[in-house]
C-alpha positions as CSV (number, residue, x, y, z in Angstrom):
1,K,34.7,-25.9,-14.6
2,V,34.5,-22.1,-15.0
3,E,31.9,-21.1,-17.5
4,S,32.4,-18.2,-19.9
5,M,30.6,-15.0,-19.0
6,A,28.3,-15.3,-22.0
7,G,27.3,-18.8,-20.9
8,R,26.6,-17.7,-17.3
9,S,24.6,-14.7,-18.6
10,M,22.4,-17.0,-20.8
11,A,21.9,-19.4,-17.9
12,V,20.7,-16.7,-15.6
13,A,18.4,-15.4,-18.4
14,A,17.0,-18.9,-18.8
15,V,15.9,-19.0,-15.2
16,L,14.1,-15.7,-15.7
17,L,11.9,-17.3,-18.3
18,A,11.0,-19.9,-15.9
19,S,10.2,-17.7,-12.9
20,T,9.8,-14.0,-14.1
21,T,11.0,-13.0,-10.6
22,V,14.1,-10.9,-10.6
23,S,15.7,-12.1,-7.3
24,A,14.8,-15.7,-8.3
25,F,17.2,-15.9,-11.1
26,M,20.5,-14.8,-9.5
27,A,23.3,-17.0,-10.7
28,P,25.0,-19.2,-8.1
29,M,27.1,-16.9,-5.8
30,T,28.9,-16.9,-2.5
31,L,27.6,-14.3,-0.1
32,R,30.3,-11.7,0.6
33,S,28.6,-9.0,2.6
34,T,25.2,-7.4,3.3
35,R,24.4,-3.9,4.2
36,Q,21.1,-2.3,5.3
37,A,20.2,1.0,3.6
38,G,17.4,1.6,6.0
39,P,13.8,2.9,5.3
40,V,13.8,5.8,2.9
41,A,11.1,8.1,1.5
42,A,13.4,9.6,-1.1
43,L,14.4,7.9,-4.3
44,S,16.8,5.0,-3.7
45,S,19.6,6.8,-5.7
46,R,19.5,9.5,-3.1
47,A,19.7,7.1,-0.2
48,V,23.4,6.8,-1.0
49,R,24.4,10.4,-1.6
50,G,27.9,11.0,-0.5
51,V,28.9,7.5,-1.5
52,Y,28.2,7.6,-5.3
53,A,28.0,11.0,-6.9
54,A,24.8,10.4,-8.9
55,P,23.2,13.5,-10.6
56,S,20.7,15.1,-8.3
57,R,17.2,15.4,-9.9
58,R,15.8,17.7,-7.3
59,R,16.6,19.0,-3.9
60,L,15.8,16.8,-0.9
61,S,13.5,18.0,1.8
62,M,14.7,18.1,5.4
63,Q,12.5,15.1,6.1
64,Q,13.9,13.1,3.1
65,A,17.5,14.0,4.0
66,A,16.9,12.8,7.6
67,A,15.5,9.5,6.3
68,T,18.6,8.6,4.3
69,M,21.7,6.7,5.5
70,T,25.2,6.9,4.2
71,L,26.7,3.5,3.2
72,E,30.4,2.8,3.9
73,R,31.6,0.9,0.9
74,K,34.9,-0.6,-0.1
75,S,34.0,-2.5,-3.3
76,K,34.2,-1.2,-6.8
77,V,30.5,-1.6,-7.5
78,P,28.7,1.8,-7.3
79,A,26.0,2.0,-4.6
80,N,23.7,3.6,-7.1
81,V,23.1,0.4,-9.1
82,R,20.7,1.9,-11.7
83,D,23.4,4.3,-13.2
84,M,25.5,1.3,-14.2
85,M,22.7,-0.8,-15.7
86,Y,21.7,-1.0,-19.4
87,A,20.2,2.5,-20.1
88,P,16.6,1.5,-20.8
89,M,16.5,-0.5,-17.5
90,G,17.8,2.4,-15.5
91,K,15.3,4.6,-17.3
92,L,12.4,2.3,-16.4
93,A,13.5,2.4,-12.7
94,T,13.5,6.2,-12.8
95,V,10.1,6.3,-14.6
96,L,8.5,4.0,-12.0
97,E,9.7,6.2,-9.2
98,E,8.6,9.4,-10.9
99,V,5.1,8.0,-11.3
100,L,5.0,6.9,-7.7
101,H,6.2,10.3,-6.4
102,A,3.8,12.1,-8.7
103,K,0.7,10.0,-8.0
104,M,1.1,8.9,-4.4
105,E,2.1,10.1,-1.0
106,L,5.0,7.7,-0.3
107,M,5.9,6.7,3.2
108,P,8.9,4.7,4.5
109,F,8.7,0.9,4.7
110,E,11.3,-0.8,6.8
111,L,13.0,-3.8,5.4
112,P,14.4,-6.6,7.5
113,E,18.0,-6.2,8.7
114,N,20.6,-6.8,6.0
115,M,18.1,-6.8,3.1
116,G,18.3,-3.3,1.8
117,Y,21.6,-3.6,-0.1
118,V,23.4,-6.9,-0.8
119,E,26.7,-7.7,-2.5
120,A,27.9,-11.1,-3.5
121,T,30.7,-12.7,-5.6
122,Y,30.5,-15.5,-8.2
123,E,33.6,-17.0,-9.7
124,G,35.5,-13.7,-9.3
125,D,32.6,-11.6,-10.6
126,Q,30.5,-9.3,-8.3
127,C,26.8,-8.7,-8.0
128,A,25.0,-5.8,-6.3
129,I,21.3,-6.0,-5.4
130,Q,19.6,-2.8,-4.3
131,N,16.1,-2.8,-2.8
132,S,13.8,0.3,-2.5
133,V,10.6,-0.1,-0.6
134,W,7.7,2.3,0.2
135,R,4.1,2.1,1.3
136,T,1.0,4.4,0.7
137,K,-2.6,4.6,1.9
138,S,-3.6,2.3,-1.0
139,F,-0.6,0.0,-1.1
140,R,0.8,-1.9,1.8
141,K,4.2,-2.3,0.0
142,I,5.9,-1.1,-3.2
143,H,9.1,-2.9,-4.0
144,I,11.7,-2.1,-6.7
145,E,14.7,-4.4,-6.9
146,L,17.7,-3.7,-9.1
147,A,20.6,-6.1,-9.7
148,T,23.8,-5.8,-11.8
149,F,27.0,-7.9,-12.3
150,F,30.6,-6.6,-12.4
151,N,34.0,-8.1,-12.9
152,K,37.0,-7.7,-10.6
153,K,37.8,-4.4,-12.2
154,G,34.3,-3.0,-11.5
155,E,33.3,-3.2,-15.2
156,S,29.8,-4.4,-16.1
157,T,29.5,-8.0,-17.4
158,G,26.4,-7.1,-19.3
159,L,23.9,-8.8,-17.0
160,D,21.2,-6.6,-15.3
161,V,17.8,-7.3,-13.8
162,L,14.9,-5.2,-12.6
163,H,11.9,-6.4,-10.5
164,C,8.9,-4.4,-9.2
165,V,5.8,-5.5,-7.4
166,V,3.1,-3.3,-5.9
167,F,1.0,-5.0,-3.2
168,P,-2.4,-3.4,-2.5
169,D,-3.6,-2.9,1.1
170,P,-6.6,-5.3,1.5
171,E,-8.3,-3.4,4.3
172,A,-7.9,-0.1,2.5
173,V,-9.0,-1.0,-1.1
174,G,-10.6,-4.4,-0.9
175,H,-10.4,-7.2,-3.5
176,T,-10.9,-5.2,-6.7
177,V,-7.4,-3.7,-6.8
178,P,-4.9,-6.0,-8.6
179,M,-1.2,-6.5,-8.1
180,F,1.1,-4.5,-10.4
181,G,4.3,-6.3,-11.4
182,C,7.0,-5.9,-13.9
183,D,10.3,-7.7,-14.6
184,L,13.2,-7.1,-17.0
185,V,16.4,-9.0,-17.7
186,C,19.2,-7.7,-19.9
187,V,22.1,-9.8,-21.3
188,K,24.9,-8.0,-23.2
189,S,22.9,-4.8,-23.8
190,K,19.9,-6.7,-25.0
191,I,16.6,-7.0,-23.1
192,T,15.8,-10.7,-23.5
193,A,12.6,-10.8,-21.5
194,A,10.2,-8.1,-20.3
195,I,6.9,-8.6,-18.5
196,V,4.3,-6.3,-17.0
197,D,0.9,-7.1,-15.6
198,L,-2.0,-6.1,-13.4
199,S,-2.7,-9.5,-11.7
200,P,-6.2,-9.9,-10.2
201,V,-6.5,-11.0,-6.6
202,S,-10.3,-11.5,-6.8
203,S,-11.6,-15.0,-6.7
204,D,-12.8,-14.8,-10.3
205,K,-9.3,-13.9,-11.5
206,K,-10.7,-11.0,-13.6
207,L,-9.8,-7.4,-13.7
208,P,-12.7,-5.0,-12.7
209,A,-14.4,-3.0,-15.5
210,D,-12.7,0.3,-14.7
211,Y,-9.2,-1.3,-15.0
212,L,-10.1,-3.0,-18.3
213,E,-11.4,0.2,-19.8
214,A,-8.5,2.3,-18.6
215,F,-5.9,-0.3,-19.8
216,E,-7.4,-0.4,-23.3
217,R,-7.8,3.4,-23.6
218,R,-4.5,4.4,-22.1
219,A,-2.1,1.4,-22.4
220,G,-3.4,-0.5,-25.4
221,K,-1.4,1.5,-27.9
222,F,1.8,0.4,-26.2
223,T,1.2,-3.3,-26.6
224,K,2.1,-3.7,-30.3
225,F,5.2,-5.9,-29.8
226,T,6.4,-8.2,-32.5
227,S,8.0,-11.0,-30.4
228,P,5.6,-12.1,-27.6
229,R,6.8,-14.9,-25.2
230,D,4.9,-17.8,-23.7
231,L,4.1,-17.5,-20.0
232,P,5.5,-20.2,-17.6
233,E,2.9,-22.6,-16.2
234,F,2.7,-20.9,-12.8
235,G,2.2,-17.5,-14.5
236,K,-0.9,-18.7,-16.3
237,L,-2.5,-19.2,-12.8
238,I,-1.9,-15.7,-11.6
239,F,-1.4,-13.3,-14.5
240,S,-4.3,-11.5,-16.3
241,D,-5.3,-11.6,-20.0
242,Q,-3.7,-8.2,-20.3
243,C,-0.3,-9.4,-19.3
244,Q,2.5,-8.4,-21.7
245,F,5.4,-10.9,-21.8
246,V,7.7,-10.0,-24.6
247,R,11.2,-9.8,-26.0
248,P,11.7,-6.2,-27.4
249,V,13.4,-6.5,-30.8
250,D,14.8,-3.0,-31.1
251,D,15.3,0.4,-29.4
252,A,11.8,1.5,-30.3
253,E,10.2,-1.5,-28.7
254,E,12.3,-1.1,-25.6
255,A,11.2,2.5,-25.3
256,M,7.6,1.4,-25.9
257,F,7.8,-1.1,-23.0
258,V,9.0,1.8,-20.7
259,D,6.0,3.8,-21.9
260,L,3.7,0.9,-21.3
261,C,4.9,0.4,-17.7
262,R,4.5,4.2,-17.1
263,E,0.9,4.2,-18.2
264,V,-0.1,0.9,-16.5
265,L,1.4,2.0,-13.1
266,S,-0.1,5.5,-13.5
267,L,-3.7,4.2,-14.1
268,H,-3.1,1.7,-11.3
269,C,-2.2,4.4,-8.8
270,E,-5.2,6.5,-9.8
271,L,-7.8,3.7,-9.7
272,A,-6.5,2.2,-6.5
273,D,-7.0,5.5,-4.7
274,T,-10.7,5.6,-5.8
275,R,-11.3,2.7,-3.4
276,L,-10.1,4.6,-0.3
277,G,-12.6,5.9,2.2
278,I,-15.0,3.0,1.6
279,K,-16.0,0.5,4.3
280,H,-15.0,-2.7,2.6
281,E,-16.9,-5.7,3.8
282,K,-14.9,-8.3,5.7
283,R,-15.4,-10.9,2.9
284,S,-13.9,-8.4,0.4
285,V,-10.8,-7.9,2.6
286,Q,-10.4,-11.7,3.1
287,E,-10.8,-12.3,-0.7
288,A,-8.0,-9.8,-1.3
289,V,-5.8,-11.5,1.4
290,D,-6.4,-14.9,-0.1
291,G,-5.7,-13.6,-3.6
292,Q,-2.4,-12.0,-2.6
293,T,-1.4,-15.1,-0.7
294,Y,-2.1,-17.3,-3.7
295,Y,0.0,-14.9,-5.9
296,C,2.9,-15.1,-3.5
297,E,2.7,-18.8,-3.1
298,Q,2.7,-19.3,-6.9
299,Q,5.7,-17.0,-7.3
300,S,7.6,-18.8,-4.6
301,K,6.9,-22.4,-5.9
302,N,9.9,-22.4,-8.2
303,D,12.2,-25.1,-6.6
304,K,15.0,-24.2,-8.9
305,T,14.9,-20.6,-7.7
306,R,15.1,-21.6,-4.0
307,R,17.9,-24.0,-4.7
308,I,20.0,-21.4,-6.5
309,L,19.4,-18.9,-3.7
310,N,20.2,-21.5,-1.0
311,Q,23.5,-22.3,-2.7
312,S,24.3,-18.6,-3.1
313,F,23.2,-17.1,0.2
314,G,22.3,-20.0,2.5
315,V,19.0,-21.4,3.6
316,E,18.2,-19.0,6.4
317,W,18.9,-15.9,4.3
318,T,16.9,-17.3,1.3
319,D,13.9,-18.1,3.4
320,M,13.9,-14.6,5.0
321,Y,14.4,-12.9,1.6
322,M,11.7,-14.7,-0.2
323,A,9.2,-14.6,2.7
324,Q,9.8,-11.0,3.9
325,V,11.2,-9.1,1.0
326,L,10.0,-10.6,-2.3
327,F,6.7,-12.2,-1.5
328,D,5.4,-11.4,2.0
329,V,1.8,-12.2,2.5
330,P,-0.7,-9.8,4.1
331,T,-2.1,-10.5,7.6
332,P,-4.7,-7.9,8.2
333,V,-6.5,-7.6,11.6
334,P,-10.2,-6.8,11.4
335,T,-10.9,-3.2,12.5
336,E,-13.9,-0.9,12.7
337,S,-13.1,0.1,9.0
338,V,-14.1,-3.4,7.9
339,A,-17.8,-3.9,7.9
């Protein structure tokens, strides 16, 4: 029995509330094709220049231009996914990238083959998933995932998702730098769930004092939401007391959530870099590895998520996507930099 689009949208949104992981709440689909965008140092919207005429925000350097790859596409879904998403979600994606480019020296991160750009179909509708990934001296991986749904005519069905996780480099910054994460889901031009957090990887599951002070001073004013949501059980094991999980009730709260994410990611980039150049003890590095591994394990425990992905893309693809794209665990090798 074919469901209505509204019914499918609400079903997908319901999975978000159980997992708060964007790629984990794709509705059942049949894999149609996958294409690899390749490692890019430029913004993801520029990785597909010449395919979709997105407005250029600034001129590419020769190095950035050389790092891009043109995608040959035949579908009606534009390669630049963000420009077809609900405006506040596209705005947040742009804001996150602006912060990263302003605060960090971004370097390419190579995704596994066929994981950069994915298209799928579901009951005649179409889904496009776009992954952008970088690394820095402080962060072993920065991942932004965008997904949007279209009908046969290429028109939006009103379902959009955004997912971002920043994984610290254990050897570079030790165990006192948390995980940054944010997720959004939009149904019919309404953000139904929004979450942002700095999740501790330390064994005591507490944010360090400098993070707490900076969060209160810089981000506290952007946390006055009127419709907070309850965390899923697994989220209570990994998210901090500062976690904001809300349903924005109007345009003002949607804009405030974007401002909150901007400030939290900004302070995170700044404070993480203060840990560079320090010889972190081996126990500090191992604590960070253990904390990130636990975070990834908890995020991956949702059996419903894995079942949906298996039905949509197959077991092999799902296993690789979850283990190598969404929640890959760190495996540092002790070096002279580790005391």
